Phi, psi and omega in degrees: 000133179287135180272126180286126177286138182252142176242099182301338181273002182285350180151169183302317181294322178294322179295317177298315182298319179296321178295320179297315180298314181297322178294318180295313182292330177297331177274353183076022182267146168272171176297327177293322177299314181293325178299316179295325182286336185253341184085005175260166179280158175296329177297319178295315179302314180298318182296323178289319181298323183269003177080007180281342178224125180289146180286140175271164176298321179298316179296318179299322181295317180287332174295316178302321180290317182295320182269357182057047178252142185274075175077014183296313182291325177299315180297324180290328175291327177293321176298320180296317182290337180276000180293161177283354182274136181286158180303135179090339185290316178302320178294319177302314183297325178299321177283325178303324185291347178236003181294149177265338177221137175236132175238124186238140167226135177212163178217152179091308178223158177298137180298148186308317183296342181253002184281143167285159181295324178295320178295314180298318180293325178293318177298315180295320179296323177297320178294325177294315181297328178281351182084011181285327179219165178271164175303323179295319178293326176298316178298319179299317182297315182291319179295321179297319179296319180299322178292322177297315181296322180297325182293334178291346180268012179292166178243130352286149182285153176285159172278130184237120175251123182234125173248121181251127170300148182304333179299332182296323185265349179261338182285117180288132179227126172077005181096167185303319184294316179295317182293322179298315180296324179293317178296321176300320181293325177296319178297318178296321178300316182296336182277351182290147184289343184252018185232155170226128180238127179224149177251133175269106185289155176305330187298339181284348172051233185286355178282351178297132189288330188234145175251356178228158176299140181222136173239132178236128181250142166249121184270168184305330179273011180072008173287160184245153177211146179226156176222128178226150181212153170254194182295327188239357187216138175244150179226122178256124179253117184262349184272115182303321180299323179285336181278334184307315178299327177292322179295319176299316179297326179293316177299319178298321178296316181298330179288337183267333190276177179294149173294170179297319180298316178294323180294315179296322179296319178295315179299318180295322178295317178296324179297319181292334181283344181286145181291000000 
């Protein structure tokens, strides 16, 4: 069996998983050994180790008992929960890194995978000024985004469909220079052979399918997964059947919005208007 390489810097769940694996291997245990010691399945142990499933407090508690550690795993789950990442998002990103198709919809700001680093830093800096996150958390957020973007350059690359509400390209972020570079980056994104970029104009009004940002993944086995979030809560849907209506709504949205050529023309006009 091929051993999955772990990157502890890929996010809080990945850091927890790497610590769990190193602790297990230090004891000379297999995942099956740990499964028997905890009462969980080897599949569950593997999913936590690889960051595909975040650890629960209950799981951390039985790990502390199995390894005879005095609350070490419990404290690490608290560190994970104190992260700037919403619940479900680290697991979503683990699946995003192997998806063959990504469908994105967002409003208000350019989606993270399409953001320039200056734009991302401006968004994070705004959250710091509002007191929403600390400067260290802002750095964590931007570094995490950079790793996600790097993964999209893997071979073969995934197909990426992005629908941006018109508010994303009209809302000024970081000043004219930052916004101009961001619009240029969107145009470059649209020129890539594996991407589709469309703008949902204000004119479609109440026909817009979604009121919150939504990400839909198609995995290598053609199963579906979705992630949606509000300001304070994220929700990961792992059941393909439950995702299908969202996929249908996404197709309906794409039929209503501007074509890629029309979208690029609008973005280019807005770019020309910047000083």
